[in-house]
C-alpha positions in Angstrom: -5.7 9.1 26.8 -3.2 6.3 26.1 -1.5 6.5 22.7 -2.1 2.7 22.4 -5.6 3.6 21.1 -3.9 4.3 17.8 -2.9 0.6 17.5 -6.5 -0.5 17.4 -8.7 -0.6 14.3 -10.5 2.3 12.7 -13.7 0.3 13.4 -13.0 0.4 17.1 -12.0 4.0 17.0 -15.1 5.1 15.0 -17.5 3.2 17.3 -16.0 5.0 20.3 -16.2 8.4 18.6 -19.8 7.8 17.5 -20.7 6.7 21.1 -18.9 9.7 22.6 -16.3 7.6 24.4 -13.5 9.0 22.4 -13.1 12.5 20.9 -11.4 13.3 17.6 -9.1 15.7 19.5 -8.0 13.0 21.9 -7.3 10.7 19.0 -5.3 13.3 17.1 -3.3 14.1 20.3 -2.6 10.3 20.7 -1.3 10.2 17.1 0.9 13.3 17.6 2.3 11.9 20.8 3.4 8.7 19.0 4.8 10.7 16.1 6.8 12.9 18.5 8.0 9.8 20.4 9.0 7.5 17.5 9.4 9.4 14.3 12.9 10.6 15.0 14.1 7.0 15.0 11.7 5.7 12.2 11.6 8.6 9.7 8.0 7.9 8.7 6.9 11.5 8.2 8.2 14.4 6.1 5.6 17.0 7.2 3.4 16.9 10.3 0.4 19.3 10.4 0.0 19.6 14.2 -2.0 22.8 14.5 -4.1 22.2 11.4 -5.0 18.6 12.6 -5.9 20.0 16.1 -8.2 22.6 14.5 -9.8 20.1 12.2 -10.3 17.7 15.2 -12.1 20.4 17.1 -14.4 21.1 14.1 -15.2 17.3 13.8 -15.9 17.1 17.5 -18.3 20.0 17.3 -20.1 18.5 14.3 -20.5 15.1 16.0 -21.9 16.7 19.2 -24.4 18.5 17.0 -25.6 15.3 15.5 -23.8 15.7 12.2 -21.9 12.5 12.3 -21.0 11.5 8.7 -19.8 7.9 9.1 -16.9 5.7 10.3 -14.1 8.1 9.1 -15.5 11.1 10.9 -12.8 12.3 13.3 -10.3 9.6 12.1 -6.7 10.9 11.5 -5.0 10.0 8.2 -1.7 10.7 6.5 -0.8 10.7 2.8 2.3 9.5 1.0 4.3 12.6 0.0 3.5 12.2 -3.7 -0.2 13.0 -3.1 -1.4 16.6 -3.2 -3.2 18.3 -0.3 -4.2 21.9 -0.6 -1.7 24.3 1.1 0.5 21.4 2.2 4.0 20.9 1.0 4.5 18.0 -1.4 8.1 17.1 -1.9 7.8 13.7 -3.6 10.7 12.8 -1.3 12.9 14.9 -3.6 15.2 17.9 -3.5 13.7 19.1 -6.8 10.2 19.6 -5.3 11.4 20.4 -1.8 9.6 23.8 -1.7 6.5 22.9 -3.7 3.2 23.7 -1.9 0.1 22.2 -3.6 -2.8 24.4 -4.7 -5.2 21.5 -4.9 -6.4 18.4 -3.1 -6.0 15.1 -4.8 -9.5 13.6 -5.4 -8.7 10.8 -2.8 -7.8 13.5 -0.2 -10.8 15.5 -1.0 -13.0 12.5 -0.5 -11.4 11.6 2.8 -11.9 15.1 4.1 -15.6 15.1 2.9 -16.0 11.9 5.0 -14.7 13.8 8.1 -11.2 12.4 8.2 -8.4 14.6 9.6 -5.1 15.0 7.6 -2.2 14.8 10.1 0.8 14.8 7.7 2.7 13.5 4.8 4.7 10.3 4.8 8.3 9.7 3.7 8.8 8.0 0.4 11.5 6.7 -1.9 12.5 9.8 -4.0 9.7 10.4 -6.6 8.3 6.9 -5.6 11.1 5.6 -7.8 12.4 2.7 -5.8 11.4 0.0 -3.4 13.7 0.4 -0.4 12.7 3.8 0.9 16.3 4.7 1.3 16.1 8.4 0.8 19.3 10.6 0.7 17.2 13.8 1.1 14.8 13.1 4.0 16.2 10.1 5.8 15.3 6.5 5.2 12.2 4.9 6.8 13.1 2.2 9.2 11.2 -1.0 9.9 9.5 -0.7 13.3 10.0 -4.5 13.9 13.8 -4.1 13.6 15.3 -0.6 12.8 18.3 -2.2 11.1 16.0 -3.5 8.4 14.4 -1.8 5.5 10.7 -0.7 5.6 10.3 -1.4 1.9 8.9 1.2 -0.5 8.1 3.4 -2.1 5.3 3.8 0.4 7.6 2.9 3.2 6.8 5.9 5.4 3.1 5.1 5.1 3.6 1.5 6.2 5.9 2.4 9.1 3.5 5.1 10.3 0.5 2.7 10.4 2.5 -0.3 11.8 3.9 1.8 14.6 0.5 3.4 15.5 1.4 7.0 14.5 -1.7 7.0 12.3 -4.5 4.5 11.6 -4.5 4.9 7.8 -2.3 6.3 5.1 -3.2 6.9 1.4 -0.4 5.7 -0.8 0.5 4.8 -4.4 1.5 1.5 -6.0 3.3 1.2 -9.4 5.4 -2.0 -8.9 4.4 -3.1 -5.4 4.9 0.2 -3.5 1.8 -0.4 -1.2 2.0 -4.1 -0.9 5.8 -4.6 -0.4 6.2 -2.3 2.7 2.9 -3.6 4.1 4.3 -7.1 3.9 7.6 -6.2 5.5 6.0 -4.1 8.2 3.1 -6.3 9.1 0.1 -4.2 8.0 -2.7 -4.4 5.4 -2.0 -2.8 2.0 -4.6 -2.6 -0.7 -4.0 -1.8 -4.3 -7.4 -1.5 -6.0 -8.2 -2.3 -9.6 -6.6 0.2 -12.1 -9.2 2.9 -12.6 -11.1 2.1 -9.3 -9.6 5.1 -7.4 -8.8 8.4 -9.1 -5.2 9.3 -9.7 -6.0 13.0 -10.0 -3.6 15.0 -7.8 -0.6 12.6 -7.5 2.9 13.0 -8.7 3.0 10.6 -11.7 5.7 7.9 -11.8 4.4 5.6 -14.7 0.8 6.7 -15.4 -0.4 3.4 -17.0 0.8 1.5 -13.9 0.1 4.0 -11.1 -2.6 3.1 -8.6 -3.9 4.9 -5.5 -4.8 2.7 -2.5 -4.4 2.6 1.3 -2.4 1.1 4.1 -4.3 0.2 7.3 -4.2 -2.2 10.3 -7.2 -4.3 9.3 -9.2 -5.5 6.3 -12.4 -3.8 7.6 -10.5 -0.6 7.7 -9.3 -1.0 4.2 -12.9 -1.7 3.1 -14.1 1.4 4.8 -11.4 3.6 3.1 -12.1 2.1 -0.3 -15.8 2.9 0.1 -14.9 6.5 0.4 -12.0 7.0 -2.1 -13.3 4.7 -4.9 -15.5 6.0 -7.8 -15.4 7.7 -11.1 -13.6 11.0 -11.5 -13.9 13.0 -14.7 -10.6 14.7 -13.8 -8.8 11.3 -14.3 -8.9 9.9 -17.8 -8.1 6.4 -16.5 -11.0 6.5 -14.0 -13.7 4.0 -14.7 -17.4 4.7 -14.1 -18.5 1.7 -12.1 -20.8 1.6 -9.0 -18.9 1.5 -5.7 -20.2 -1.4 -3.4 -20.7 -1.2 0.4 -17.5 -3.2 1.0 -17.8 -3.2 4.8 -21.4 -4.6 4.7 -20.4 -7.2 2.1 -17.5 -8.6 4.1 -19.4 -8.6 7.4 -22.4 -10.4 5.8 -20.6 -12.9 3.5 -21.3 -16.5 4.4 -20.3 -18.4 1.2 -17.0 -20.2 1.1 -14.6 -18.5 -1.3 -12.5 -20.5 -3.8 -8.8 -19.6 -3.7 -6.3 -20.7 -6.4 -2.6 -21.1 -5.7 -0.6 -20.7 -9.0 1.8 -23.5 -9.7 4.2 -21.3 -11.8 6.6 -18.4 -11.0 5.5 -17.2 -7.6 7.0 -20.1 -5.6 10.2 -20.6 -7.6 12.3 -18.7 -5.1 11.2 -18.3 -1.5 13.0 -18.0 1.9 12.0 -21.2 3.8 10.2 -19.3 6.5 8.1 -17.3 4.0 7.0 -20.7 2.5 6.2 -22.0 6.0 4.0 -18.9 6.8 2.2 -19.2 3.5 1.5 -22.9 4.0 0.2 -22.1 7.5 -2.1 -19.4 6.0 -3.5 -21.9 3.5 -4.0 -24.5 6.2 -5.9 -22.0 8.3 -8.3 -20.8 5.6 -9.0 -24.4 4.7 -9.5 -25.7 8.2 -11.8 -22.9 9.2 -13.7 -23.2 6.0 -13.0 -19.6 5.0 -12.1 -20.9 1.6 -11.6 -24.0 -0.6 -8.1 -24.1 -2.0 -6.8 -25.6 -5.3 -3.7 -25.4 -7.4 -4.1 -23.5 -10.7 -2.0 -23.1 -13.8 -1.4 -19.7 -15.3 0.5 -19.7 -18.6 2.7 -16.7 -19.6 4.0 -15.9 -16.1 7.5 -16.1 -17.6 6.7 -12.8 -19.3 5.8 -10.9 -16.0 9.1 -9.0 -15.9 8.9 -8.1 -19.6 5.3 -6.9 -19.2 6.3 -4.4 -16.6 10.0 -3.2 -16.9 9.9 -1.2 -20.2 6.6 0.5 -19.2 7.8 1.4 -15.7 11.2 2.6 -16.8 10.1 4.2 -20.1 7.2 6.2 -18.7 9.2 7.4 -15.7 12.0 8.6 -17.9 9.6 10.5 -20.1 8.1 12.3 -17.1 11.5 13.2 -15.7 13.2 13.9 -19.0 13.4 17.7 -18.6 14.6 17.7 -15.0 17.0 14.8 -15.8 18.5 17.0 -18.5 18.7 20.2 -16.5 19.1 19.0 -12.9 20.7 15.5 -12.9 22.8 16.3 -9.8 19.6 16.9 -7.7 18.5 13.3 -8.0 19.8 10.6 -5.6 22.2 8.2 -7.4 19.9 5.2 -7.5 16.9 7.2 -8.9 19.1 9.0 -11.5 20.5 5.7 -12.7 17.1 4.1 -12.9 15.7 7.1 -14.9 18.8 6.9 -17.3 18.0 3.2 -17.9 14.5 4.3 -18.9 15.9 6.7 -21.5 17.4 3.6 -23.2 14.0 1.8 -23.5 13.2 1.5 -27.2 9.7 2.0 -28.7 9.8 -1.7 -29.8 10.4 -2.8 -26.1 7.6 -0.5 -24.9 5.1 -1.8 -27.4 6.1 -5.4 -26.8 5.6 -4.8 -23.0 2.0 -3.7 -23.7 1.4 -6.8 -25.8 2.8 -9.0 -23.0 0.7 -7.3 -20.3 -2.5 -7.9 -22.3 -1.6 -11.6 -22.8 -0.8 -11.9 -19.1 -4.0 -10.2 -18.0 -6.0 -12.5 -20.2 -4.3 -15.5 -18.6 -5.1 -14.3 -15.1 -8.7 -13.5 -16.1 -9.1 -17.0 -17.6 -8.0 -18.6 -14.3 -10.1 -16.2 -12.3 -13.2 -17.4 -14.1 -12.7 -20.7 -12.2 -11.7 -19.4 -8.7 -12.8 -16.3 -6.8 -9.2 -15.2 -5.8 -5.6 -16.1 -6.0 -3.1 -16.3 -3.1 0.7 -16.0 -3.3 3.4 -14.8 -0.9 3.7 -11.0 -1.2 7.4 -10.9 -1.1 9.9 -13.8 -1.5 11.8 -12.7 1.6 11.4 -10.7 4.8 12.8 -7.2 5.3 16.5 -7.1 4.3 19.1 -5.0 6.1 20.2 -1.6 5.0 23.6 -2.9 4.0 22.4 -5.6 1.6 22.5 -4.6 -2.1 21.7 -8.1 -3.1 20.3 -11.3 -1.5 20.5 -15.0 -2.1 17.0 -16.6 -2.2 16.6 -20.2 -3.2 20.1 -20.4 -4.6 19.7 -17.3 -6.9 21.2 -13.9 -6.4 18.7 -11.1 -6.7 19.2 -7.3 -6.5 17.0 -6.0 -3.7 14.6 -4.3 -6.0 14.1 -7.4 -8.1 13.7 -9.6 -5.1 11.2 -7.4 -3.3 9.0 -6.7 -6.3 9.2 -10.1 -8.0 5.7 -11.2 -6.8 4.0 -7.9 -7.0 4.8 -6.4 -10.4 2.5 -8.8 -12.4 -0.5 -7.3 -10.7 0.6 -3.8 -11.3 1.1 -4.3 -15.0 -2.2 -6.1 -15.4 -4.1 -3.7 -13.1 -5.8 -6.5 -11.1 -6.8 -5.7 -7.5 -4.4 -7.1 -4.9 -3.8 -6.8 -1.2 -1.1 -7.8 1.2 -2.2 -9.0 4.6 0.0 -10.0 7.5 0.1 -13.7 7.9 2.8 -14.7 10.3 6.2 -13.9 11.9 9.6 -15.6 11.3 11.8 -16.9 14.1 13.5 -13.6 14.3 10.1 -11.8 14.7 9.8 -10.3 11.2 6.4 -10.1 9.4 5.5 -12.1 6.4 2.6 -11.1 4.1 0.3 -13.0 1.9 -1.0 -11.4 -1.3 -4.6 -12.0 -2.4 -5.7 -11.1 -5.9 -9.0 -11.0 -7.7 -10.6 -10.1 -11.0 -11.1 -6.4 -11.8 -13.5 -4.6 -9.5 -13.9 -7.7 -7.3 -12.1 -6.1 -4.3 -14.8 -7.4 -2.0 -13.5 -11.0 -2.6 -10.0 -10.0 -1.5 -11.3 -8.1 1.5 -13.7 -11.0 2.5 -10.8 -13.5 2.6 -8.7 -11.0 4.5 -11.4 -10.1 7.0 -12.3 -13.7 7.8 -8.7 -14.7 8.1 -7.6 -11.9 10.4 -10.6 -12.6 12.7 -9.4 -16.2 13.3 -5.7 -15.3 13.3 -6.1 -12.4 15.8 -4.1 -10.2 13.5 -4.7 -6.9 15.2 -3.0 -7.9 18.4 -0.4 -10.3 16.8 1.1 -7.7 14.5 2.2 -5.0 16.9 5.9 -4.2 16.9 7.6 -3.6 20.3 8.7 0.0 20.2 10.8 1.7 22.9 
C-alpha cells in the first residue's frame, strides 16, 4: 500500500474502506510509514501510538467486515494537538511542566471521534501551552513547514497542520484562541476550521484563555472538515460554554447546495497591510468564485475594526496569566522565554483593561452581525504574509514593521474574540511555492455557509492535488 493514500481526502479513504478496497490497518500503516519517514525532519508529533493504533485498526476492520460500519470516519486515523486529553495518553501541552502527565479522561471531542470509529494515532507538537503562534518549542523541537523546512509552520497548532499537510494523518483535532488553527493551516496549505464558540465542547483541553478557546479541526478538504464537524459538534453538559443547538448534516448540505452565496469583502482593516503576492492570490480567489458563479461578491463596511486588537489582547493575556499564575510563581524557570514573558505581560493587565476588552468585543461582534445580515459570508486573507523564516523576529509588510506574532494573527484575532465561525482554505501559491490561505467567516452556527463556499471553490480549484508539498 502506497503511503500516498494518506494525501487523499477522508471521503476517498472512507469510500474505499466501506467498499472493502482499503483496510483500516493498511491506512494506519501508511500513516505510520510517513511519520517514520518525515517526522524527524518536521517535528509534527510529540507522541505516536503505534501499537494502540494497530490494535484499534484491527478492531475497526473486524467491525466493518461484520457489517457494523458506523460512517465515514470508521477506520480513519486521526491525531490531536497535544493540549487535548485522550485517556491513558501523555498530554504534555508542549511544556516541561506537564512532560509526565498522562490523562485519565478523553476530551469530549476525542470521545466522539472514537465513537465514530476513528483511530487515534498520536499527539501533535504545539507551541508551549498553545501560548504562541510560531510553534518554536524549546522543549520538543519546532515544527517545520513541509513546503520549505527553513520556514515556520505557524502555531500554536503547527504540528497538526504539518502532520496533515505532509500526509502523516488525514485529520487532526486542534484548538484556536487567536488563530491557532487558521494561521498554520494557511501557512501549510490545508483547511483549518474554527467553529462558532460553543459549537464544539472544550471539555478535556488544557485551557489557554477560556472565553476565547475553540476546538476545531485541520483537514485536507472542506468535505472532510464538514464530516468531522458533524461528529464533534453538539451540546455537552460538561462544558459550561457549550450551546444546545441542533447539529446539521453538513456534508449533505454542502453537496446539495445550489444557491449562489453572497460574500462580502470588508473595506477596513484586513487589507491595510498585505504582501503583494497574498493580495494577488486573494484577488484570484475572488475572481474564481465570481466567474464560476459560486458566489456574488460585494464590498462591505464594518465599523469598529480599529478596536480588534483591544477586543482581544487584554482577554487573551489576562486569562492566560490567571491560569498559569501558580506555576509562574513557583516554576518560572520551566517555561520557555517567550511564553514566560507573555504570561508576565498578562499579569500586568488591569481589571479596567479586561472589562473594556469585553465591551469592545461585544461592539465588534454586533458590527460583524449587522453586516452578516446582508451577506452570507465574509472573505479576507487569513494571514497578511506567507510563512516567515525561523530567524525573523519581525517583518516589514506594506511599509510597517510587525512582530511575527502580531503579523501572523492580525487577520484572525477578531474572529476569536467575537466567537464567529471561520475557516482558512488554501487558495494559491506564491512564486517561491509557499501557500496562501483565504479566510471565510459567517454568522454564529452558520458553518455550512463557510463550508459550502470552500467545498465549491476547491472543486474548481483542484485543491487536493495542487496543495501537496514535495517531501524527500
